[in-house]
C-alpha positions in Angstrom: 122.9 205.9 217.2 121.4 202.5 215.8 118.9 203.6 213.4 116.1 200.9 212.1 115.3 201.7 208.6 112.3 200.7 207.3 111.3 200.5 203.3 108.0 200.1 201.6 107.9 202.0 198.6 106.9 199.9 195.9 107.7 196.0 195.3 110.3 195.4 198.0 109.7 195.0 202.1 113.1 196.0 203.9 113.9 196.9 207.0 117.8 197.2 208.1 119.7 198.7 210.8 122.6 201.2 210.6 124.6 202.4 213.0 125.8 206.7 213.3 124.3 206.5 209.4 127.1 204.7 208.0 127.6 200.7 209.4 125.0 198.6 208.4 124.8 196.2 211.0 121.9 194.0 209.3 119.9 194.3 206.4 116.7 192.2 204.4 114.7 192.5 201.9 111.8 190.4 200.9 111.5 190.9 196.9 108.1 190.6 195.4 109.4 190.0 192.1 108.0 186.6 191.3 104.6 187.7 192.2 104.5 190.7 190.1 106.5 188.6 187.0 103.3 187.3 185.5 101.4 190.9 185.4 104.7 192.3 183.4 105.0 195.1 185.9 104.3 196.1 189.5 100.4 195.7 190.6 99.4 198.0 193.2 97.1 196.5 195.7 99.2 193.2 195.7 102.2 194.9 196.5 100.5 196.2 199.5 99.1 192.9 200.6 101.8 191.4 200.6 103.5 194.0 202.3 101.2 193.4 205.3 102.8 189.5 205.0 106.0 190.7 205.1 106.6 193.3 207.2 106.7 191.7 210.6 108.9 188.9 209.3 111.7 191.0 207.5 112.0 193.2 210.8 112.0 190.2 212.8 114.7 188.9 210.9 116.7 191.9 211.2 116.6 192.5 214.8 117.3 188.5 215.3 120.5 188.8 212.6 121.5 191.8 214.6 121.0 190.0 218.1 119.0 192.7 219.6 115.9 193.0 221.1 113.5 195.9 219.7 114.2 198.2 222.9 117.8 198.4 221.7 117.0 200.4 218.8 117.3 204.2 219.1 115.1 205.5 216.2 113.0 204.3 213.3 113.5 205.7 209.7 110.3 205.2 207.5 110.0 205.7 203.4 107.5 208.4 203.7 107.2 209.3 199.8 107.0 209.2 196.8 106.2 205.9 195.5 102.9 203.7 195.7 100.7 205.3 198.4 99.3 201.9 199.6 102.4 199.9 199.9 103.9 203.3 201.6 101.4 203.3 204.3 102.4 199.8 205.3 105.7 200.5 206.6 104.6 203.9 207.6 101.9 202.6 210.0 104.4 200.0 211.2 107.4 202.0 211.9 105.0 204.8 213.5 103.6 202.3 215.8 106.7 200.4 216.3 108.1 203.5 217.5 105.4 205.2 219.4 105.2 201.7 221.9 109.0 202.1 222.4 108.8 205.7 223.3 111.5 206.9 220.7 111.9 208.9 217.8 110.6 208.1 213.9 111.8 210.0 211.2 110.1 210.0 207.3 112.4 210.2 204.7 112.6 210.9 201.3 113.1 207.9 199.2 115.6 209.5 196.9 117.6 211.4 199.3 118.1 207.5 200.4 119.0 206.3 197.3 121.8 209.5 197.4 123.0 208.4 201.0 123.4 204.7 199.8 126.9 206.1 198.4 128.0 206.1 201.9 127.3 202.7 203.0 130.4 201.2 201.4 133.4 201.2 203.9 135.7 200.0 201.0 134.8 203.2 199.0 135.4 207.0 199.7 132.3 209.0 200.1 131.5 212.3 197.8 132.6 215.2 198.9 129.8 218.1 199.0 127.8 219.6 197.3 128.1 216.7 194.3 125.7 215.7 191.4 123.5 212.9 191.9 121.6 211.0 189.0 118.8 209.1 190.6 117.8 206.7 188.1 115.6 203.9 188.7 112.2 202.1 187.2 110.4 205.2 189.0 112.9 208.0 188.7 115.4 209.6 186.6 116.4 212.7 187.7 119.5 214.9 188.3 120.2 216.8 191.9 123.0 218.9 192.8 123.4 217.4 196.3 124.0 220.6 198.7 124.2 218.6 202.1 123.3 215.6 203.9 119.6 216.9 203.8 119.1 219.4 200.8 118.9 218.4 197.3 118.7 221.2 194.3 116.8 219.7 190.9 119.0 220.1 188.1 116.6 218.0 185.4 113.8 214.7 185.1 112.6 213.3 182.8 109.5 214.3 181.2 107.6 210.8 180.5 109.2 207.2 181.4 111.8 206.6 183.9 114.7 204.9 182.2 114.3 201.5 184.3 110.4 202.1 183.4 111.6 202.2 179.6 114.3 199.0 180.2 110.8 197.2 181.6 108.6 197.8 178.8 111.1 197.2 176.1 111.9 193.9 177.7 108.0 193.4 177.7 107.6 194.0 173.8 110.7 191.5 173.6 108.7 189.0 175.4 111.7 189.0 178.2 109.2 188.9 180.8 109.6 191.2 184.0 112.0 193.2 185.7 113.9 193.3 182.3 116.8 195.8 183.0 118.9 192.9 184.1 118.1 190.6 180.9 118.1 193.3 178.5 122.0 194.1 180.5 122.9 190.8 180.1 121.9 190.2 176.3 123.3 194.0 175.1 126.8 192.5 176.1 126.4 189.9 173.7 124.8 192.1 170.9 126.4 194.4 168.4 125.0 197.9 167.7 127.0 199.1 164.5 123.5 198.6 161.8 121.0 199.7 164.4 120.4 203.2 165.8 117.9 204.2 168.2 117.1 207.8 168.7 118.6 210.0 171.5 116.2 212.2 173.1 119.2 215.3 174.0 116.2 217.9 174.2 117.6 221.6 174.0 121.2 221.8 174.0 121.8 222.6 178.0 118.3 221.2 179.4 119.1 218.6 181.8 115.3 217.3 181.3 115.3 213.5 180.2 112.7 211.9 177.5 112.3 207.8 176.6 108.7 207.5 175.6 110.2 208.4 172.1 112.9 205.6 172.3 110.3 203.4 173.5 107.9 203.9 170.7 110.7 203.4 168.0 111.5 199.9 169.3 108.3 199.0 169.2 107.6 200.3 165.5 111.3 198.7 164.9 109.9 195.3 166.6 106.6 195.2 164.1 108.5 196.1 161.0 111.6 193.5 161.6 109.7 190.2 162.3 112.5 188.7 163.8 115.1 189.2 161.7 117.4 191.0 163.8 119.0 189.3 166.6 117.7 189.9 170.3 121.2 190.6 171.2 121.8 193.2 168.7 118.5 194.8 169.5 119.4 195.1 173.3 122.8 196.5 172.6 121.2 199.3 170.7 118.6 200.0 172.6 121.0 200.1 175.8 123.5 202.1 173.9 120.6 204.7 173.6 119.8 205.2 176.9 123.4 204.9 178.2 124.0 207.7 176.2 121.7 210.2 177.2 121.9 209.1 181.1 126.0 209.7 180.6 125.7 212.6 178.6 123.1 214.8 180.9 124.8 213.5 183.6 128.3 215.1 183.2 126.6 218.0 181.9 125.1 218.6 185.2 128.5 218.1 186.7 129.6 220.9 184.4 127.2 223.4 185.3 127.2 222.5 189.1 130.9 223.0 189.2 131.4 219.8 191.2 134.1 217.2 190.8 132.2 214.6 192.1 128.8 212.3 190.9 126.9 209.7 192.3 124.8 207.4 190.0 122.4 205.5 192.5 119.2 203.6 192.0 117.8 200.4 190.6 119.6 201.1 187.1 123.4 202.1 188.9 123.7 198.7 188.5 123.6 198.1 184.8 127.0 197.2 183.8 126.6 199.5 180.4 125.9 202.4 182.3 129.0 201.7 185.3 131.5 201.1 182.2 130.2 204.3 180.3 130.3 206.5 183.4 133.6 205.3 184.3 135.0 206.2 180.7 134.3 209.2 180.9 135.1 210.0 184.1 138.6 209.3 184.1 138.4 211.3 180.7 137.2 214.4 182.6 139.0 214.0 186.4 135.9 213.7 188.3 135.7 210.9 191.0 132.4 208.8 190.1 130.5 207.1 192.9 128.2 204.0 192.6 127.3 201.7 195.2 127.7 197.9 195.4 124.8 196.4 193.6 123.1 195.4 196.6 122.4 199.3 197.7 121.3 200.2 194.0 117.8 198.9 194.4 115.4 199.4 197.1 116.6 199.1 200.5 115.8 199.8 204.1 119.6 200.6 204.5 119.4 203.4 202.5 117.0 205.1 204.6 118.5 204.3 208.1 121.5 206.3 206.8 119.3 209.1 205.8 117.4 209.6 208.9 120.1 210.1 211.0 120.8 213.1 209.2 116.7 213.6 209.9 117.4 213.0 213.4 120.3 215.3 213.9 118.3 218.1 212.5 115.7 217.5 214.7 112.9 216.5 211.8 111.4 214.1 213.4 107.5 212.9 212.3 104.4 215.5 213.4 101.2 213.7 214.5 99.1 214.3 211.0 102.2 213.3 208.9 100.8 211.5 206.1 102.8 209.4 202.6 103.1 211.4 199.5 103.5 209.7 196.3 105.5 212.7 194.2 108.1 214.7 194.6 106.9 217.8 194.3 109.2 221.0 193.8 107.0 223.9 192.0 110.4 225.9 192.4 112.2 223.2 191.2 113.9 223.2 194.4 113.9 220.1 196.5 114.1 220.9 200.2 113.9 216.4 201.0 113.4 217.2 204.7 109.8 217.1 204.6 
């Protein structure tokens, strides 16, 4: 089965064709980083407008790259949420119209489940075995899930304020490094030292799997205002990153222990962070845990992960209802997330 995936939850317009949920036939991502860079973050209205401009060319490029006609597509999978509503509506409307015109099924995919399925798309790496723990960490999300099967995740913990990637972007902006800040701070951290500067770690309660990064962000802001340029940017970046990574890794492996799993997946844009990858790999080796991180090309938002997850929605018969709509947040009042909405 060849599934066309569509992703437009934030500032990437992406399309991909994935075969049988595991093999990427072709993938394209049109980034808006240059557009939002001058504003220091994503401007929702601008993001929506540029999705409108990019969606048709991106889909055409994917189908052309695959050597496929629209009639060769068996089904469509599109991000339904969470994300920016205006941005989501562009991809959602296009996908439903595309599927309706061809008389093929269309499924709405939970963006976070899509990130989890990115670890199944690398043919050179063994995928995790169900059940496993997934740390989804990006600019908009930081959460821990117990992934029960291909469509069901139980929320174990989440950020109470800023996401980790959001903290990276805000600290980079404070330091005058521009947007996005994650890759820049990661590169600077390699050159810095952490010995003389310690930022706080919000570990919360002993067994809590929730996160909080607003205090760390505020501590960096206070330090920058008082330091007045005396400390090198590399050392500040290294100390900030160490504080973030310490918390992410500690919580992730605590979740693995609590859930009784032997596999941990780290997914999302921040999963590309080299400091996080090194620390997680070291701890996984020490504890005998199998660690799964997708290739850098699949860490950020992409449509291949949406198509991969969509394949399982299709197998379960979870096609979109006529009155289906997008959603901005992953709501879960019982702290259990049944992601096949």
